KEKEGU-668188 format. One line per 8 residues: their letters; for each residue y, x, z of C-alpha. Coordinates in Angstrom, 3 decimals. Each point is the difference from the previous one (the first is absolute). Example, Ala and Ser with C-alpha at 12.3 -4.5 7.8 and 13.67 -1.06 7.14 Angstrom:
as> -4.500:12.300:7.800 | 3.440:1.370:-0.660;
END
This chain:
makkwiqa> 0.221:0.045:0.128 | 3.111:1.019:-0.875 | 2.080:1.272:3.008 | 3.209:-1.792:-1.395 | -1.299:-2.940:-1.746 | 2.571:-2.045:1.158 | 3.111:2.178:-1.398 | -1.720:0.021:-3.333;
aikhpgal> -0.773:-3.430:-0.077 | 3.655:-1.043:0.486 | 1.733:0.717:-3.075 | 3.540:-1.881:0.521 | 0.511:-0.479:3.861 | 1.874:-3.395:0.549 | -0.920:-1.601:-3.459 | -2.161:-2.657:1.846;
taaakrag> 2.652:-0.854:2.352 | 2.861:0.345:-2.504 | -1.953:-2.885:-2.175 | -1.160:-2.139:3.161 | 4.101:0.104:1.061 | 0.709:-0.961:-3.584 | -2.506:-3.011:0.316 | 1.831:-0.998:3.099;
qstmafar> -3.729:0.619:2.162 | -0.965:2.294:2.391 | -1.923:2.971:-1.066 | -3.367:-1.127:1.508 | 0.234:-3.324:-1.309 | 0.713:1.375:-3.347 | -2.756:2.046:-0.251 | -2.349:-2.745:1.098;
khakspgt> 1.149:-1.961:-2.825 | -0.113:2.611:-2.690 | -3.450:2.043:1.270 | -1.687:-1.464:-2.955 | 2.152:0.622:-2.435 | -0.533:2.580:-2.541 | 1.789:3.126:-1.148 | 2.301:2.019:2.589;
lgkrarla> 1.311:-2.812:1.763 | -3.465:-1.270:1.179 | -1.147:3.535:0.743 | 3.276:0.393:2.217 | -0.666:-3.229:1.827 | -3.859:1.128:0.762 | 1.284:3.423:1.174 | 2.469:-1.168:2.468;
ltlrklpr> -3.008:-2.946:1.610 | -1.906:3.324:0.158 | 1.994:1.962:1.511 | 1.135:-2.769:2.527 | -3.632:0.444:1.344 | 0.161:3.354:0.756 | 1.048:1.396:3.708 | 3.620:1.034:0.887;
pskaarar> 0.478:3.291:1.508 | 0.418:-0.281:4.219 | 3.566:-0.268:1.069 | -0.164:3.562:1.058 | -0.954:1.193:-3.304 | 2.706:-2.134:-1.549 | 2.863:1.337:2.389 | -1.671:3.802:-0.669;
ggrraaat> 0.928:-0.946:-3.555 | -3.619:1.571:-1.214 | -0.885:3.058:-0.927 | 2.783:1.432:-2.379 | 2.330:-0.900:2.888 | -1.840:2.082:2.691 | 0.149:2.591:-2.619 | 3.631:0.125:0.249;
rarrkr> 0.562:-0.795:3.415 | -2.466:3.281:0.319 | 2.433:2.070:-2.380 | 3.189:-1.139:1.770 | -1.523:1.438:3.323 | -0.126:3.731:-1.270;
END
């Protein structure tokens, strides 16, 4: 399995949210409605529904900002 498959799968961040906003719906309502649509819109909707199922990082991990932020903090301490 690829290490960063989510980053590789999301080609245009915010595109689904923008489409949902134009339609006047919430992102998840829009994704559920278009999950069976063909083409790019259907792919984006299905990916959004899949990503929703993944566990979120803990509050502590989000506060630290992940690995990249930890590396930055380590460099600053030197």
